[in-house]
N, CA, C, O and the ligand as a Tripos MOL2 file, in Angstrom:
@<TRIPOS>MOLECULE
protein
  269   267    68     0     0
PROTEIN
NO_CHARGES

@<TRIPOS>ATOM
      1 N           0.8540   -1.2050    0.0000 N.3       1 MET1
      2 CA          0.0000    0.0000    0.0000 C.3       1 MET1
      3 C           0.8850    1.2490    0.0000 C.2       1 MET1
      4 O           1.7900    1.3670    0.8270 O.2       1 MET1
      5 N           0.6350    2.1590   -0.9020 N.am      2 ASP2
      6 CA          1.4530    3.3680   -0.8770 C.3       2 ASP2
      7 C           0.9530    4.3370    0.1900 C.2       2 ASP2
      8 O          -0.1860    4.2570    0.6500 O.2       2 ASP2
      9 N           1.8280    5.2390    0.5630 N.am      3 ILE3
     10 CA          1.5660    6.0820    1.7360 C.3       3 ILE3
     11 C           0.3750    7.0340    1.5400 C.2       3 ILE3
     12 O          -0.3290    7.3550    2.4980 O.2       3 ILE3
     13 N           0.1560    7.4760    0.3090 N.am      4 THR4
     14 CA         -0.9700    8.3820    0.0650 C.3       4 THR4
     15 C          -2.2930    7.6870    0.3500 C.2       4 THR4
     16 O          -3.2050    8.2470    0.9580 O.2       4 THR4
     17 N          -2.3590    6.4530   -0.1090 N.am      5 GLN5
     18 CA         -3.5700    5.6780    0.1150 C.3       5 GLN5
     19 C          -3.7700    5.4140    1.6070 C.2       5 GLN5
     20 O          -4.8860    5.4730    2.1210 O.2       5 GLN5
     21 N          -2.6810    5.1290    2.2730 N.am      6 PHE6
     22 CA         -2.7280    4.8730    3.7020 C.3       6 PHE6
     23 C          -3.2620    6.0930    4.4530 C.2       6 PHE6
     24 O          -4.1140    5.9660    5.3320 O.2       6 PHE6
     25 N          -2.7580    7.2640    4.1010 N.am      7 ASN7
     26 CA         -3.2180    8.4940    4.7540 C.3       7 ASN7
     27 C          -4.6990    8.7600    4.4970 C.2       7 ASN7
     28 O          -5.4230    9.2300    5.3740 O.2       7 ASN7
     29 N          -5.1260    8.4550    3.2970 N.am      8 LYS8
     30 CA         -6.5450    8.6360    2.9730 C.3       8 LYS8
     31 C          -7.4120    7.7300    3.8320 C.2       8 LYS8
     32 O          -8.4440    8.1510    4.3540 O.2       8 LYS8
     33 N          -6.9820    6.4820    3.9720 N.am      9 LEU9
     34 CA         -7.7270    5.5360    4.7890 C.3       9 LEU9
     35 C          -7.7870    5.9930    6.2360 C.2       9 LEU9
     36 O          -8.8250    5.8940    6.8900 O.2       9 LEU9
     37 N          -6.6630    6.4940    6.7250 N.am     10 ARG10
     38 CA         -6.6220    6.9860    8.0990 C.3      10 ARG10
     39 C          -7.5750    8.1480    8.2790 C.2      10 ARG10
     40 O          -8.3080    8.2080    9.2670 O.2      10 ARG10
     41 N          -7.5710    9.0620    7.3430 N.am     11 ALA11
     42 CA         -8.4390   10.2340    7.4380 C.3      11 ALA11
     43 C          -9.9020    9.8060    7.4160 C.2      11 ALA11
     44 O         -10.7350   10.3530    8.1390 O.2      11 ALA11
     45 N         -10.1970    8.8250    6.5790 N.am     12 ARG12
     46 CA        -11.5720    8.3740    6.4930 C.3      12 ARG12
     47 C         -12.0110    7.7190    7.8010 C.2      12 ARG12
     48 O         -13.1180    7.9700    8.2770 O.2      12 ARG12
     49 N         -11.1640    6.8920    8.3780 N.am     13 SER13
     50 CA        -11.5780    6.2370    9.6110 C.3      13 SER13
     51 C         -11.6820    7.2590   10.7430 C.2      13 SER13
     52 O         -12.5070    7.1050   11.6430 O.2      13 SER13
     53 N         -10.8520    8.2980   10.7020 N.am     14 PHE14
     54 CA        -10.9530    9.3530   11.7190 C.3      14 PHE14
     55 C         -12.3050   10.0430   11.6170 C.2      14 PHE14
     56 O         -12.9530   10.2990   12.6320 O.2      14 PHE14
     57 N         -12.7320   10.3440   10.3980 N.am     15 ASN15
     58 CA        -14.0340   10.9850   10.2130 C.3      15 ASN15
     59 C         -15.1670   10.0610   10.6260 C.2      15 ASN15
     60 O         -16.1690   10.5060   11.1860 O.2      15 ASN15
     61 N         -15.0060    8.7800   10.3500 N.am     16 GLU16
     62 CA        -16.0260    7.8160   10.7540 C.3      16 GLU16
     63 C         -16.1300    7.7480   12.2680 C.2      16 GLU16
     64 O         -17.2240    7.6480   12.8230 O.2      16 GLU16
     65 N         -14.9870    7.8020   12.9250 N.am     17 GLN17
     66 CA        -14.9930    7.7800   14.3840 C.3      17 GLN17
     67 C         -15.6750    9.0120   14.9400 C.2      17 GLN17
     68 O         -16.4400    8.9290   15.9010 O.2      17 GLN17
     69 N         -15.3960   10.1630   14.3310 N.am     18 LYS18
     70 CA        -16.0290   11.4000   14.7940 C.3      18 LYS18
     71 C         -17.5410   11.3210   14.6400 C.2      18 LYS18
     72 O         -18.2880   11.7280   15.5310 O.2      18 LYS18
     73 N         -17.9850   10.7980   13.5090 N.am     19 ALA19
     74 CA        -19.4130   10.6630   13.2580 C.3      19 ALA19
     75 C         -20.0470    9.7050   14.2660 C.2      19 ALA19
     76 O         -21.1430    9.9470   14.7720 O.2      19 ALA19
     77 N         -19.3360    8.6190   14.5430 N.am     20 LEU20
     78 CA        -19.8200    7.6300   15.5020 C.3      20 LEU20
     79 C         -19.9690    8.2590   16.8930 C.2      20 LEU20
     80 O         -20.9730    8.0570   17.5750 O.2      20 LEU20
     81 N         -18.9630    9.0130   17.2900 N.am     21 LEU21
     82 CA        -18.9970    9.6190   18.6200 C.3      21 LEU21
     83 C         -20.0980   10.6570   18.7410 C.2      21 LEU21
     84 O         -20.6970   10.8190   19.8040 O.2      21 LEU21
     85 N         -20.3620   11.3570   17.6510 N.am     22 LYS22
     86 CA        -21.4430   12.3410   17.6610 C.3      22 LYS22
     87 C         -22.7720   11.6550   17.9530 C.2      22 LYS22
     88 O         -23.5800   12.1370   18.7480 O.2      22 LYS22
     89 N         -22.9770   10.5190   17.2930 N.am     23 LYS23
     90 CA        -24.2190    9.7690   17.4930 C.3      23 LYS23
     91 C         -24.3200    9.2770   18.9270 C.2      23 LYS23
     92 O         -25.3740    9.3840   19.5540 O.2      23 LYS23
     93 N         -23.2210    8.7360   19.4440 N.am     24 LEU24
     94 CA        -23.2250    8.2320   20.8150 C.3      24 LEU24
     95 C         -23.5150    9.3580   21.8020 C.2      24 LEU24
     96 O         -24.2490    9.1750   22.7740 O.2      24 LEU24
     97 N         -22.9310   10.5210   21.5410 N.am     25 ALA25
     98 CA        -23.1240   11.6670   22.4320 C.3      25 ALA25
     99 C         -24.5820   12.1090   22.4570 C.2      25 ALA25
    100 O         -25.0640   12.6480   23.4530 O.2      25 ALA25
    101 N         -25.2710   11.8750   21.3540 N.am     26 LYS26
    102 CA        -26.6890   12.2450   21.2860 C.3      26 LYS26
    103 C         -27.5850   11.1680   21.8860 C.2      26 LYS26
    104 O         -28.8000   11.3350   21.9880 O.2      26 LYS26
    105 N         -26.9590   10.0550   22.2820 N.am     27 GLY27
    106 CA        -27.7380    8.9780   22.8670 C.3      27 GLY27
    107 C         -28.2880    8.0070   21.8430 C.2      27 GLY27
    108 O         -29.1300    7.1690   22.1650 O.2      27 GLY27
    109 N         -27.8170    8.1140   20.6110 N.am     28 GLN28
    110 CA        -28.2690    7.1900   19.5730 C.3      28 GLN28
    111 C         -27.5140    5.8700   19.6800 C.2      28 GLN28
    112 O         -26.3740    5.8280   20.1430 O.2      28 GLN28
    113 N         -28.1550    4.8120   19.2510 N.am     29 THR29
    114 CA        -27.5110    3.5050   19.2620 C.3      29 THR29
    115 C         -26.6940    3.3320   17.9900 C.2      29 THR29
    116 O         -27.1890    3.5370   16.8820 O.2      29 THR29
    117 N         -25.4400    2.9550   18.1700 N.am     30 VAL30
    118 CA        -24.5780    2.6830   17.0240 C.3      30 VAL30
    119 C         -24.1620    1.2180   17.1010 C.2      30 VAL30
    120 O         -23.7290    0.7430   18.1510 O.2      30 VAL30
    121 N         -24.2940    0.5120   15.9950 N.am     31 LEU31
    122 CA        -23.9350   -0.9040   15.9850 C.3      31 LEU31
    123 C         -22.5360   -1.1080   15.4250 C.2      31 LEU31
    124 O         -22.1130   -0.4260   14.4920 O.2      31 LEU31
    125 N         -21.8370   -2.0540   16.0110 N.am     32 CYS32
    126 CA        -20.5090   -2.4230   15.5450 C.3      32 CYS32
    127 C         -20.6190   -3.0040   14.1400 C.2      32 CYS32
    128 O         -21.4880   -3.8330   13.8740 O.2      32 CYS32
    129 N         -19.7430   -2.5720   13.2470 N.am     33 GLN33
    130 CA        -19.7960   -3.0580   11.8750 C.3      33 GLN33
    131 C         -19.3010   -4.4920   11.7670 C.2      33 GLN33
    132 O         -19.5770   -5.1730   10.7800 O.2      33 GLN33
    133 N         -18.5790   -4.9480   12.7650 N.am     34 THR34
    134 CA        -18.0390   -6.3010   12.7110 C.3      34 THR34
    135 C         -18.9970   -7.3300   13.3140 C.2      34 THR34
    136 O         -19.2960   -8.3430   12.6820 O.2      34 THR34
    137 N         -19.4840   -7.0720   14.5460 N.am     35 CYS35
    138 CA        -20.3150   -8.0790   15.2080 C.3      35 CYS35
    139 C         -21.7890   -7.6930   15.2680 C.2      35 CYS35
    140 O         -22.6320   -8.5240   15.6050 O.2      35 CYS35
    141 N         -22.1080   -6.4430   14.9460 N.am     36 GLY36
    142 CA        -23.5020   -6.0270   14.9140 C.3      36 GLY36
    143 C         -24.1020   -5.7230   16.2760 C.2      36 GLY36
    144 O         -25.3090   -5.5080   16.3910 O.2      36 GLY36
    145 N         -23.2680   -5.7050   17.3100 N.am     37 GLN37
    146 CA        -23.7440   -5.3820   18.6550 C.3      37 GLN37
    147 C         -23.5950   -3.8890   18.9110 C.2      37 GLN37
    148 O         -22.8140   -3.2070   18.2460 O.2      37 GLN37
    149 N         -24.3480   -3.3940   19.8770 N.am     38 ALA38
    150 CA        -24.3240   -1.9650   20.1720 C.3      38 ALA38
    151 C         -22.9710   -1.5280   20.7280 C.2      38 ALA38
    152 O         -22.3220   -2.2610   21.4740 O.2      38 ALA38
    153 N         -22.5660   -0.3320   20.3540 N.am     39 ILE39
    154 CA        -21.3210    0.2420   20.8530 C.3      39 ILE39
    155 C         -21.6400    1.1550   22.0340 C.2      39 ILE39
    156 O         -22.5340    1.9980   21.9640 O.2      39 ILE39
    157 N         -20.8960    0.9690   23.1110 N.am     40 PHE40
    158 CA        -21.1160    1.7530   24.3230 C.3      40 PHE40
    159 C         -19.9820    2.7290   24.5400 C.2      40 PHE40
    160 O         -18.8390    2.5010   24.1440 O.2      40 PHE40
    161 N         -20.3410    3.8240   25.1830 N.am     41 LEU41
    162 CA        -19.3520    4.8310   25.5350 C.3      41 LEU41
    163 C         -18.9370    4.6040   26.9870 C.2      41 LEU41
    164 O         -19.7790    4.5860   27.8840 O.2      41 LEU41
    165 N         -17.6420    4.4320   27.2100 N.am     42 ASN42
    166 CA        -17.1380    4.2730   28.5730 C.3      42 ASN42
    167 C         -16.3700    5.5220   28.9570 C.2      42 ASN42
    168 O         -15.3490    5.8500   28.3540 O.2      42 ASN42
    169 N         -16.8660    6.2040   29.9520 N.am     43 VAL43
    170 CA        -16.1990    7.4260   30.3860 C.3      43 VAL43
    171 C         -15.0390    7.0510   31.3080 C.2      43 VAL43
    172 O         -15.1630    6.1600   32.1480 O.2      43 VAL43
    173 N         -13.9190    7.7380   31.1390 N.am     44 ALA44
    174 CA        -12.7600    7.4680   31.9710 C.3      44 ALA44
    175 C         -13.0870    7.7590   33.4340 C.2      44 ALA44
    176 O         -13.7030    8.7750   33.7550 O.2      44 ALA44
    177 N         -12.6690    6.8580   34.3080 N.am     45 VAL45
    178 CA        -12.9450    7.0390   35.7330 C.3      45 VAL45
    179 C         -11.7560    7.6300   36.4800 C.2      45 VAL45
    180 O         -11.9220    8.3410   37.4710 O.2      45 VAL45
    181 N         -10.5540    7.3260   35.9910 N.am     46 LYS46
    182 CA         -9.3620    7.8490   36.6560 C.3      46 LYS46
    183 C          -8.7130    8.9250   35.7970 C.2      46 LYS46
    184 O          -8.8780    8.9550   34.5780 O.2      46 LYS46
    185 N          -7.9770    9.7980   36.4550 N.am     47 GLU47
    186 CA         -7.2580   10.8230   35.7180 C.3      47 GLU47
    187 C          -6.1400   10.1570   34.9140 C.2      47 GLU47
    188 O          -5.4410    9.2750   35.4140 O.2      47 GLU47
    189 N          -5.9850   10.5890   33.6740 N.am     48 GLY48
    190 CA         -4.9710    9.9910   32.8180 C.3      48 GLY48
    191 C          -5.5070    8.8320   32.0050 C.2      48 GLY48
    192 O          -4.8640    8.3840   31.0560 O.2      48 GLY48
    193 N          -6.6700    8.3470   32.3670 N.am     49 GLU49
    194 CA         -7.3080    7.2820   31.6030 C.3      49 GLU49
    195 C          -8.0700    7.8970   30.4450 C.2      49 GLU49
    196 O          -8.5370    9.0330   30.5170 O.2      49 GLU49
    197 N          -8.1840    7.1250   29.3790 N.am     50 LYS50
    198 CA         -8.9370    7.6400   28.2460 C.3      50 LYS50
    199 C         -10.3230    7.0260   28.2100 C.2      50 LYS50
    200 O         -10.5080    5.8450   28.5060 O.2      50 LYS50
    201 N         -11.2820    7.8420   27.8450 N.am     51 ALA51
    202 CA        -12.6220    7.3100   27.6160 C.3      51 ALA51
    203 C         -12.5620    6.4800   26.3440 C.2      51 ALA51
    204 O         -11.7850    6.7770   25.4360 O.2      51 ALA51
    205 N         -13.3760    5.4490   26.2820 N.am     52 THR52
    206 CA        -13.3780    4.6060   25.1000 C.3      52 THR52
    207 C         -14.8000    4.3630   24.6220 C.2      52 THR52
    208 O         -15.7620    4.4590   25.3840 O.2      52 THR52
    209 N         -14.9010    4.0500   23.3570 N.am     53 ALA53
    210 CA        -16.1580    3.6030   22.7870 C.3      53 ALA53
    211 C         -15.8990    2.1930   22.2950 C.2      53 ALA53
    212 O         -15.0050    1.9800   21.4760 O.2      53 ALA53
    213 N         -16.6640    1.2280   22.7810 N.am     54 GLN54
    214 CA        -16.4260   -0.1410   22.3450 C.3      54 GLN54
    215 C         -17.6880   -0.9740   22.3460 C.2      54 GLN54
    216 O         -18.6580   -0.6640   23.0360 O.2      54 GLN54
    217 N         -17.6580   -2.0370   21.5610 N.am     55 CYS55
    218 CA        -18.7940   -2.9480   21.5230 C.3      55 CYS55
    219 C         -18.5760   -4.0390   22.5530 C.2      55 CYS55
    220 O         -17.5090   -4.1270   23.1610 O.2      55 CYS55
    221 N         -19.5990   -4.8780   22.7480 N.am     56 ALA56
    222 CA        -19.5410   -5.9110   23.7840 C.3      56 ALA56
    223 C         -18.3920   -6.8940   23.5430 C.2      56 ALA56
    224 O         -17.7710   -7.3650   24.4960 O.2      56 ALA56
    225 N         -18.1080   -7.2020   22.2840 N.am     57 LYS57
    226 CA        -17.0730   -8.1800   21.9690 C.3      57 LYS57
    227 C         -15.6820   -7.5710   21.8940 C.2      57 LYS57
    228 O         -14.6780   -8.2790   21.9790 O.2      57 LYS57
    229 N         -15.6300   -6.2570   21.7350 N.am     58 GLY58
    230 CA        -14.3290   -5.5970   21.7260 C.3      58 GLY58
    231 C         -13.6940   -5.4660   20.3520 C.2      58 GLY58
    232 O         -12.5470   -5.0320   20.2500 O.2      58 GLY58
    233 N         -14.4070   -5.8290   19.2930 N.am     59 CYS59
    234 CA        -13.8060   -5.6760   17.9610 C.3      59 CYS59
    235 C         -13.8000   -4.2120   17.5420 C.2      59 CYS59
    236 O         -12.9570   -3.7890   16.7510 O.2      59 CYS59
    237 N         -14.7570   -3.4300   18.0830 N.am     60 THR60
    238 CA        -14.6670   -1.9790   17.9290 C.3      60 THR60
    239 C         -14.1730   -1.4180   19.2350 C.2      60 THR60
    240 O         -14.7960   -1.6050   20.2800 O.2      60 THR60
    241 N         -13.0500   -0.7280   19.1760 N.am     61 HIS61
    242 CA        -12.4870   -0.1590   20.4030 C.3      61 HIS61
    243 C         -11.7850    1.1420   20.0200 C.2      61 HIS61
    244 O         -10.7250    1.1350   19.3950 O.2      61 HIS61
    245 N         -12.4000    2.2510   20.4080 N.am     62 ILE62
    246 CA        -11.8620    3.5520   20.0160 C.3      62 ILE62
    247 C         -11.5000    4.3380   21.2660 C.2      62 ILE62
    248 O         -12.3300    4.5240   22.1560 O.2      62 ILE62
    249 N         -10.2650    4.7940   21.3260 N.am     63 GLU63
    250 CA         -9.8670    5.6530   22.4420 C.3      63 GLU63
    251 C         -10.1820    7.0880   22.0960 C.2      63 GLU63
    252 O          -9.9380    7.5490   20.9810 O.2      63 GLU63
    253 N         -10.7290    7.7810   23.0690 N.am     64 LEU64
    254 CA        -11.1100    9.1620   22.8230 C.3      64 LEU64
    255 C         -10.0650   10.0990   23.4190 C.2      64 LEU64
    256 O          -9.5870    9.9020   24.5360 O.2      64 LEU64
    257 N          -9.7310   11.1100   22.6480 N.am     65 ASP65
    258 CA         -8.7650   12.0820   23.1520 C.3      65 ASP65
    259 C          -9.4350   13.0920   24.0610 C.2      65 ASP65
    260 O          -8.8060   13.6440   24.9650 O.2      65 ASP65
    261 N         -10.7170   13.3330   23.8190 N.am     66 VAL66
    262 CA        -11.4640   14.2690   24.6550 C.3      66 VAL66
    263 C         -12.3680   13.4580   25.5680 C.2      66 VAL66
    264 O         -13.1940   12.6690   25.1090 O.2      66 VAL66
    265 N         -12.2030   13.6620   26.8470 N.am     67 ALA67
    266 CA        -13.0110   12.8960   27.7930 C.3      67 ALA67
    267 C         -14.4000   13.5130   27.9300 C.2      67 ALA67
    268 O         -15.2290   13.0060   28.6850 O.2      67 ALA67
    269 ZN        -18.0440   -5.6980   17.6280 Zn       68 ZN68
@<TRIPOS>BOND
     1     1     2 1
     2     2     3 1
     3     3     4 2
     4     3     5 am
     5     5     6 1
     6     6     7 1
     7     7     8 2
     8     7     9 am
     9     9    10 1
    10    10    11 1
    11    11    12 2
    12    11    13 am
    13    13    14 1
    14    14    15 1
    15    15    16 2
    16    15    17 am
    17    17    18 1
    18    18    19 1
    19    19    20 2
    20    19    21 am
    21    21    22 1
    22    22    23 1
    23    23    24 2
    24    23    25 am
    25    25    26 1
    26    26    27 1
    27    27    28 2
    28    27    29 am
    29    29    30 1
    30    30    31 1
    31    31    32 2
    32    31    33 am
    33    33    34 1
    34    34    35 1
    35    35    36 2
    36    35    37 am
    37    37    38 1
    38    38    39 1
    39    39    40 2
    40    39    41 am
    41    41    42 1
    42    42    43 1
    43    43    44 2
    44    43    45 am
    45    45    46 1
    46    46    47 1
    47    47    48 2
    48    47    49 am
    49    49    50 1
    50    50    51 1
    51    51    52 2
    52    51    53 am
    53    53    54 1
    54    54    55 1
    55    55    56 2
    56    55    57 am
    57    57    58 1
    58    58    59 1
    59    59    60 2
    60    59    61 am
    61    61    62 1
    62    62    63 1
    63    63    64 2
    64    63    65 am
    65    65    66 1
    66    66    67 1
    67    67    68 2
    68    67    69 am
    69    69    70 1
    70    70    71 1
    71    71    72 2
    72    71    73 am
    73    73    74 1
    74    74    75 1
    75    75    76 2
    76    75    77 am
    77    77    78 1
    78    78    79 1
    79    79    80 2
    80    79    81 am
    81    81    82 1
    82    82    83 1
    83    83    84 2
    84    83    85 am
    85    85    86 1
    86    86    87 1
    87    87    88 2
    88    87    89 am
    89    89    90 1
    90    90    91 1
    91    91    92 2
    92    91    93 am
    93    93    94 1
    94    94    95 1
    95    95    96 2
    96    95    97 am
    97    97    98 1
    98    98    99 1
    99    99   100 2
   100    99   101 am
   101   101   102 1
   102   102   103 1
   103   103   104 2
   104   103   105 am
   105   105   106 1
   106   106   107 1
   107   107   108 2
   108   107   109 am
   109   109   110 1
   110   110   111 1
   111   111   112 2
   112   111   113 am
   113   113   114 1
   114   114   115 1
   115   115   116 2
   116   115   117 am
   117   117   118 1
   118   118   119 1
   119   119   120 2
   120   119   121 am
   121   121   122 1
   122   122   123 1
   123   123   124 2
   124   123   125 am
   125   125   126 1
   126   126   127 1
   127   127   128 2
   128   127   129 am
   129   129   130 1
   130   130   131 1
   131   131   132 2
   132   131   133 am
   133   133   134 1
   134   134   135 1
   135   135   136 2
   136   135   137 am
   137   137   138 1
   138   138   139 1
   139   139   140 2
   140   139   141 am
   141   141   142 1
   142   142   143 1
   143   143   144 2
   144   143   145 am
   145   145   146 1
   146   146   147 1
   147   147   148 2
   148   147   149 am
   149   149   150 1
   150   150   151 1
   151   151   152 2
   152   151   153 am
   153   153   154 1
   154   154   155 1
   155   155   156 2
   156   155   157 am
   157   157   158 1
   158   158   159 1
   159   159   160 2
   160   159   161 am
   161   161   162 1
   162   162   163 1
   163   163   164 2
   164   163   165 am
   165   165   166 1
   166   166   167 1
   167   167   168 2
   168   167   169 am
   169   169   170 1
   170   170   171 1
   171   171   172 2
   172   171   173 am
   173   173   174 1
   174   174   175 1
   175   175   176 2
   176   175   177 am
   177   177   178 1
   178   178   179 1
   179   179   180 2
   180   179   181 am
   181   181   182 1
   182   182   183 1
   183   183   184 2
   184   183   185 am
   185   185   186 1
   186   186   187 1
   187   187   188 2
   188   187   189 am
   189   189   190 1
   190   190   191 1
   191   191   192 2
   192   191   193 am
   193   193   194 1
   194   194   195 1
   195   195   196 2
   196   195   197 am
   197   197   198 1
   198   198   199 1
   199   199   200 2
   200   199   201 am
   201   201   202 1
   202   202   203 1
   203   203   204 2
   204   203   205 am
   205   205   206 1
   206   206   207 1
   207   207   208 2
   208   207   209 am
   209   209   210 1
   210   210   211 1
   211   211   212 2
   212   211   213 am
   213   213   214 1
   214   214   215 1
   215   215   216 2
   216   215   217 am
   217   217   218 1
   218   218   219 1
   219   219   220 2
   220   219   221 am
   221   221   222 1
   222   222   223 1
   223   223   224 2
   224   223   225 am
   225   225   226 1
   226   226   227 1
   227   227   228 2
   228   227   229 am
   229   229   230 1
   230   230   231 1
   231   231   232 2
   232   231   233 am
   233   233   234 1
   234   234   235 1
   235   235   236 2
   236   235   237 am
   237   237   238 1
   238   238   239 1
   239   239   240 2
   240   239   241 am
   241   241   242 1
   242   242   243 1
   243   243   244 2
   244   243   245 am
   245   245   246 1
   246   246   247 1
   247   247   248 2
   248   247   249 am
   249   249   250 1
   250   250   251 1
   251   251   252 2
   252   251   253 am
   253   253   254 1
   254   254   255 1
   255   255   256 2
   256   255   257 am
   257   257   258 1
   258   258   259 1
   259   259   260 2
   260   259   261 am
   261   261   262 1
   262   262   263 1
   263   263   264 2
   264   263   265 am
   265   265   266 1
   266   266   267 1
   267   267   268 2
@<TRIPOS>SUBSTRUCTURE
     1 MET1         2 RESIDUE 1 A MET
     2 ASP2         6 RESIDUE 1 A ASP
     3 ILE3        10 RESIDUE 1 A ILE
     4 THR4        14 RESIDUE 1 A THR
     5 GLN5        18 RESIDUE 1 A GLN
     6 PHE6        22 RESIDUE 1 A PHE
     7 ASN7        26 RESIDUE 1 A ASN
     8 LYS8        30 RESIDUE 1 A LYS
     9 LEU9        34 RESIDUE 1 A LEU
    10 ARG10       38 RESIDUE 1 A ARG
    11 ALA11       42 RESIDUE 1 A ALA
    12 ARG12       46 RESIDUE 1 A ARG
    13 SER13       50 RESIDUE 1 A SER
    14 PHE14       54 RESIDUE 1 A PHE
    15 ASN15       58 RESIDUE 1 A ASN
    16 GLU16       62 RESIDUE 1 A GLU
    17 GLN17       66 RESIDUE 1 A GLN
    18 LYS18       70 RESIDUE 1 A LYS
    19 ALA19       74 RESIDUE 1 A ALA
    20 LEU20       78 RESIDUE 1 A LEU
    21 LEU21       82 RESIDUE 1 A LEU
    22 LYS22       86 RESIDUE 1 A LYS
    23 LYS23       90 RESIDUE 1 A LYS
    24 LEU24       94 RESIDUE 1 A LEU
    25 ALA25       98 RESIDUE 1 A ALA
    26 LYS26      102 RESIDUE 1 A LYS
    27 GLY27      106 RESIDUE 1 A GLY
    28 GLN28      110 RESIDUE 1 A GLN
    29 THR29      114 RESIDUE 1 A THR
    30 VAL30      118 RESIDUE 1 A VAL
    31 LEU31      122 RESIDUE 1 A LEU
    32 CYS32      126 RESIDUE 1 A CYS
    33 GLN33      130 RESIDUE 1 A GLN
    34 THR34      134 RESIDUE 1 A THR
    35 CYS35      138 RESIDUE 1 A CYS
    36 GLY36      142 RESIDUE 1 A GLY
    37 GLN37      146 RESIDUE 1 A GLN
    38 ALA38      150 RESIDUE 1 A ALA
    39 ILE39      154 RESIDUE 1 A ILE
    40 PHE40      158 RESIDUE 1 A PHE
    41 LEU41      162 RESIDUE 1 A LEU
    42 ASN42      166 RESIDUE 1 A ASN
    43 VAL43      170 RESIDUE 1 A VAL
    44 ALA44      174 RESIDUE 1 A ALA
    45 VAL45      178 RESIDUE 1 A VAL
    46 LYS46      182 RESIDUE 1 A LYS
    47 GLU47      186 RESIDUE 1 A GLU
    48 GLY48      190 RESIDUE 1 A GLY
    49 GLU49      194 RESIDUE 1 A GLU
    50 LYS50      198 RESIDUE 1 A LYS
    51 ALA51      202 RESIDUE 1 A ALA
    52 THR52      206 RESIDUE 1 A THR
    53 ALA53      210 RESIDUE 1 A ALA
    54 GLN54      214 RESIDUE 1 A GLN
    55 CYS55      218 RESIDUE 1 A CYS
    56 ALA56      222 RESIDUE 1 A ALA
    57 LYS57      226 RESIDUE 1 A LYS
    58 GLY58      230 RESIDUE 1 A GLY
    59 CYS59      234 RESIDUE 1 A CYS
    60 THR60      238 RESIDUE 1 A THR
    61 HIS61      242 RESIDUE 1 A HIS
    62 ILE62      246 RESIDUE 1 A ILE
    63 GLU63      250 RESIDUE 1 A GLU
    64 LEU64      254 RESIDUE 1 A LEU
    65 ASP65      258 RESIDUE 1 A ASP
    66 VAL66      262 RESIDUE 1 A VAL
    67 ALA67      266 RESIDUE 1 A ALA
    68 ZN68       269 GROUP 0 **** ****
């Protein structure tokens, strides 16, 4: 894979993650594209921990930079 294509893919997945988080923030249900289960938002409990969005099986696991 050449680097330009790689960067495009990264940018696309970043935008997809942003869109996903927007939906979760609104309380909408988002399903994992891999297992079809709902994705939950886990808020960080400790300082220095990152909030994550993940499905029950863990195939979708996104770390959030903004808690
Ligand atoms: Zn999943």
